[in-house]
N, C-alpha and C positions, 0 to 999 in steps of 0.2 A: 659960399660953398667952401667946405674944408678941403684941405690938401692931404692926399695920402702919399706916404713915402715908403718905398720898398727898396731893398737892396738887390743887386743883380742876382744873387743866389735865390732869393725869394721869388723874383720874377721868373727865373728859369724853372723853378719847381711848379709855379702856377701854370706856366705855358705848357710844360710837359704833361701835367695833369689834364689840361684842357684838350691837348692833342690826342692823348690816349682815349679820353672819353669820346671825342669826336669820331675817332677810328672805330671804337667799340660800338657806338650807337649807329654808325653809318657804314658798316663793313662792306656791303654790296657796292655802294656808291664810290667809296674810297678805292675798292678793288678795280672798278671800271675806270676810274680816273687814272690810277697808276698804270693800267694796261694801255690806255691812250697815250700816256707819256712815253712808255717804252716803245710803242709803235711809232710815235713821232721821232724819237731819237734814232730808231733803226732806219726809218725812211730818210732822215737827214744824212746818216752815214752812207746809205746806199746811193743817194744822189751825189754826195761828195766823191765817192769811189767811182761812180759812173762818169763823172766829169774828167777823170784822169786816166780812163781806160780807152782802148781802141774802139772806134765806132763799128757797129755791125749793121747789116741791112735788116729791114723789117721782115723780109722773106725768111731769112735765116732764123730769126726769133720764132716765127710761127711754125717753121719746120720742126724746131725743138719741142714746141708745145703740142704738136699733133700726136695722137695716140699711135703707137706702133702696132702693126698687125702681126 
């Protein structure tokens, strides 16, 4: 088997081209994937923030969620 040698700039160009083609051909899937990543990061940040804030009762949370008349 023969060996192929490419320099870092060529590799970067090939990878960029492949990524652009992947995104273009799978726009919906990539969008859904990115949305999931954003949701995961937001959830992680919310959990971290919740670990450093004052605890509240379950009752007070549900009172806030009840519709006001």
